[in-house]
N, C-alpha and C positions, 0 to 999 in steps of 0.2 A: 375875338368873337364878341359881338355885342352882348351886354349883360342880360337883357331880356331873352335873347336867344339861348344863352347859357341856362337861364332859369327854366325855359321851356323844355330844353333837353333833359335837365335834371328831373323835372316833373315826370316826363315820359320814362326816364330810367327808373325812377322810384316805383312807378306802377309795374314795370317789368320785374324789378328786384322782388317785389311783393309776391310774385308767382314762383320764385325759386325756392326749392327745398334746402334743407340744411346741407345735404351732400354736395349740391352744386355750389353753394356759397363757400363751403370749406375748400373745394377744389379751386375756386377763384382766389381764395386767400393763399393757398399753397403756391399757386403759380405766381401770384404777386410777390410773395416773399422770395421766391427763387429769382424773379426778375431783378429785385433789388441787389441780390448777391451777384448776379450776372452783370449788372450795370454798375458795380461798385466803382470802377475806375472813372466812369463819366461823372458819377455823383461826387466823388472826392475832388475831382478836378474843378467842378463847378463850385463846390464849397470852398476850396482854397482861394478862388477868386473873390468870393463873398467875404471871407475872413480878412484877406489882404485889404480890401476896400474899407472894411470896418475899422481895422487898426489905423489906416491912414486918416480916418475921420475921428480918431481918438475915442473909440467906443470903450466903455467901462470894461475892465478885465472879466468881471463876472458875466457880463452879457456876451463877450467874445467866447467865453467857455460854453454858453448856451448855444451859440451859433455854430461852433466848431464840430465837424464830423471827423471821425477816424474810421479805420477798417473795423475796429471793435464796435463802434457805435452804429455803423451800417449793419453789421451782423446783429446787433441788439434790436434794431428796427425790424429786421427780417424775423428774428426769433419772437419778437412781440406779436407780429402778425400770425405766426404759427401757433403761439399760445392762445390767441383769440380763436383760431380755428378749432383748437382742442376743447374750448369751453362749451358748455351746454347752451344751446340756442334757445333764448327765451321766447322768440316769436312763435305764436300759435298756442302758447300755454293757456289752458282754460281753467279758471278758478271760480270759486264761489257759486257753483251751479246749484240753484235752489228751486224747489217747486213752490208755486203760488197756489192759493186756494182754488183758483179757477182752472188749474191743471197745466198752466204754462210753466216752462222751465226757463229761468233767467240766470245768466252767468256772465262772466267777464273773460274776454279773450285778449291776450297781449299782442299788439300789432306795431309795426314801424311808425315812427313819427312822420316820415315822408321824405322831405328834402331838408337836410341840415346844413346850415351855413356856419362856417367857423372863421373868425377873424383873430389872427394871432400875430405875435411879434417874432423875433429872430430865433426861433427854435425849430429847425427843420425836422427834427424827430417827430414833432407834432403832426406833420404831414402824413407820415406812415401810420402813426397811432390812430389818428382821426379816421383815416380811410378804413383801417381794419375793423374798428368798432362799428362804424356806420354801416359798412358793407355786411358784416355778420348779422346785423339787426335789420337788414333789408332797406336801409336808408341810402338815398343818393346824397352825396356831399359836395358842396361848393366851398373851396378853400380860398381864403384871402390872407396870405402870409405877409409878413413885413417886407419892405423893400430891401432891407439888409440881407435877407435870405432868398431873394428872388431866384437867383441862378440855381441854388441848391434845391429849392422847392420844385422848380421846373424840371430839373433832372430826375428827382424822385418820382414826381407824378408821371413823367414819361415812362419810367420803368414799370410803375404800377399799371398803367394802361396796357403796356405790352403783356403783362401777366394776365390781365383780364381777357384780352383778345385771344391769348393762347388757350384760355379756358372756355372760349366761346361765349363770353359775356360782354355786354356793351361797355365800351370805354367811358361812356358818359356817366357811369356810376361815380366817378371822381373827376372833378374839374377844378382848375386853378385859375383864379383871376390874376393875370400876368401884368399888373401895372401897380405903381405906387401912387397913382392919382387919387387924392383924397376925395375928389368929387365922385369918382367911381365907387369908392368905399361907402360914401353916404348914400349913393343910389342903391347899393347892395343892401344897406340897412332898411331900405324901404321897398324891397322886392317881395312884399308879403303876398303878392299874387302867386308866387312860385315857391318861396321859402317858408317852411313851417315853423322853424325855430332857429335862433341865432345864438351862437356861443362865443363870447369873446374870451381869449386867453392872453394875458399880458399884464402890464402895469396898471396902476390905478387910473391914469389918464385915459388909456385905451378903453377900459371897462366903463368909465364914466361917460365917455363920448358915445359908446354904443348904446348904453342905457338911455341916455338923454335924446338920442336922435333916431333910434330904431322904431319902426312901426311893426316890425316882426317881433313876436314874443322872444324875450331874451332870458337865457339861463346865465346868471352871473358866476364866473369863476374868479373869485376875488384874489386880491393881493394877500400876502402872508406876513403880517407883523406878528410872528409867533414868539411866545414867551415860554421860559422855563422858570419855575419857582422852586427854590431850594428851601425846604421847610426846616423848622427848628428840629434838631435831632436827626437830620438826614445823614445818610452815608455820603460823606464829602468826596471820597475817592470815586464812588459811583457818579456823583454829580459832576465832577470834573470830566470824567470820560464821556458822559452824555452831552454836556455842554460843548466840549471840543468837537464831538461828532456832529452835533446839530448845527454848529456855527461854521466849521471849517471844511467838512467833507466836500460840499459843493456850495459856494457862496451865492450863486446866481439863481437859486431855485426858491419857489414860494414856500417850501416847508422847512427852510433853514431858520434857525433861531436868530432873532434880531434883538430880543429884549430879555434880560435876566432879572428876576426878582429874588431877593435874598432876605431871609429872616435876619433881623438885626443881631440876634444872639449868636449867629454863625458867621457873621461878616468878618470879625477880626481874624479868624483862622482861615476862612474860605477865600476871601478876596486876594490876599497875597499869593496864595497857591494858584488862584485863577490867573493873576498877572503873569506868574512864572510859566504856567501851562500854555496860555494863549499868546504870549509875547516872547518870552525868553527861549522857549523850547520849540518855537515854530521856525520853519525855513525862512530865509531871507525873502522879503516881499510878501510873505503870507502871515506876518504878525497881525494880531487882531488889536485894533485900537479900541480901548474900553472907555466909554463915556459914562461917568458915574454922577450920582447926586452929591450934594455937599458932604454928607456923612461918609459916603464911599470914598470920595477923594481924600478925606482926612486920613482914612485908614491906609490907602495906597496913593501917595502923592503923584505917581506916574500916570494915574488915570486923568483923562481930560474932563473938564466940567460939562455935564450935560445941560441942555436947556429943555424947555417944554416940548419943542418940536421933536426931540429925540425919542420921546416915549411913544410917538405914533408913527415912526419912520420905518419903512421897509428898505434897509440899506442896500441889499444885494451886493455887499462889499465886506471887507475885513473890518467891520465895525460892530460893536455890541454895546447896548446901553445897559446900565445897572441901576436898579432902584432898591433901596433898603426899606423894609416894612416891619411893623411891630407884631403882626399877627397874620394868620391864614386869611381872616376876613379882609384885612387890608390888601393882601396879595390878590385875592379874588376881585376886590373892587377895582384895583389898579388895572388888572388884566382885562376885565370887562369894559373898562372905560376906553382903553387904547387898542384893544385887539381888533383884528379884521374878521373874526369869526372863522379862522382857518384851523390852526392846530396849537394846542397849549398842553404843557406837561408839568407835573409836580414830582419832585424828588423827595420822598418821605419814607419814614419807617412807621408812621402812625396811620393805622387802618381807617380810623374815623375821619382823619384829615383827608385821606385819599378819597373816601366816599363823598365827603362834602365838596371837594374840588370837582369830582366827576359830575356831581349833581348841579352845582351852581355856576360853573364856568360856561359861558355861552359861546360855543365854537362847534365846528363840524366834526372835529376829532379832538378828544381829550385823553391824555395819557397819564399813567402812573409809572414812574421809574423807567421811562423809555424815551428815546430821542424822537423829536418831532419829524425827523427825516423819513419816518415810516409812513407818513400820509401820502400814499401812492397806490394807484390801482393795482400794480403788480404785487406790491407788498401785502395788499389786502386780499389777494387772490382773485382779482377781477381780470387779470391779463393787463393789456394796455389800458390807459384811461383817456377819456376825452377832456378831462379837466377836473378840478376840485371845486365843487360848488359851495359857496359860502352863503347862499340864500336859503330860504326855508320852504319854498314851494317846489313841488315836483321832485327835486333831487337835492341832496345835501352830502358833502364830502366827496371822496373819489367817485367819479361817474364811470361805471362800467357799462356792460351791455344793457342791463335792465333799465338804466337811466335814459337810454336812447330809444325807449319804446313808450307807448301809451297803451291804453286799453279801450276796448269798445264793448258795449253790452251785446250779447247774443241771446235771442229769445226764441224758444221752440214752442209752437202752439199746434193745436189740432182743430182749428176753426173758431177760436174764441173771438167774440166781438164785445166791445165795451158797452155796458148799459148806460 
C-alpha cells in the first residue's frame, strides 16, 4: 500500500477510534490478545526465519535476544495487551475546571494524539506493546519495524487485525510498513499531513536519523548508557547483586547497566569480588569483560584498559566499564557528563548521599539501592510501554497511556462576548 494511502486510512481510523468508549476499546484489546495466542504457531514460525537470517548475518547476540520470540514471549505480549485493557482509560478525563469572573467555565480534557508513527529496530514485542497502548488511548498507529524482524512483525500485525475485526473494529487502527527501503522510511518521517507524532525506538543512530530528518514532531526514546555508583560505605554484597542483575539479566536492553562508578576507598575490596562475580562465576560465553581506568586495572590486572570512548558507550553486550572516583560529587559529575538521560543508580548507606544523588543526577529515572532494570512501563505500573523518553518535553521516562494523550481546553459559556 502506498504510504500516503496508509496515512489517509490511519487518519480516518483515528477519527473513528475517538468515538469509541472504554468498553469497546477493551473488547478490541481482549480479542487482539486472544488472536496472538491463537496465531502463536504462525508468529513463531515467522520469527524463526527472522532469527536464522539474523544469525547468518552475524548479528550481535544481545540483538538476537531482542529479536527472538518464544511461546512464553508471545504469551507475555498477549498478557501485556490484557494488562493495558485492565488499566484506567485516561481519555476523556476533565481536569482543572475553573470559573472565570465572566461566568465561563474553563477546563482541560484529555484526548488522543491522533495518528502515532513508531520506527523501531529488531524487537517484535514492540509491535504488540505499541498497538495496545495506542489503541487504548484512541490513537491509530503506523508501525515501521526493522527489516530484521519484518516477517515476525507482519505475522503479529496480521493477528492483531484479526482480533480487531472479530471485535467489529476497523483493522486500520494498526498498520505496518512492510519494506526496509530507507527512502520509504524517510518519506514516513515527513508524513506530517497524516502523522501527529513520531516515536523512534532503537539505537543512537536510528534516533539521530529520525530527529534530524523528521518534519513530524518527535518524542525521543533514547539510548541507555546507564550507570551504577558504589558509594563509600555501601553494602558491597548488595552492590554485587544489583550490578550482576543490571548487567547480565538481559544485555540487549536499554536499561541494562553499561558503566560502573566506584568510590576509590571501596575499590580494593570491591573490584576483585566484581571480577569473580561477573567473570569467574558466570556461565561460559556470558562472562562480562570489564574495562577499567588505570587505577582499576592496577587493582585487578585481568581488567582491560578502558579508553575515553568506553565512558559513553552503550555496549548491549557482556562488557562493563569501571571508573574510580574520589567523592560523590565526582561520581555525579562523571555520570552527568557521559550518561544518556536514561537510568542511574546509587548503592549507598548514606541518606544524605542518596538525596544528593536523586537531586543532582540528570536522568529520567534515578534509583537508590536498586537495579536500573526496573525502568520499564510494566514495573512502574503502566502496563506495556511505548518507550522510555529521555527528553524533557511532553513525556519523560517510561511512557504509558497518559503519555500518548494530549489535552484540549473545553469552555462552557452562556452567551458571553468579549468586550
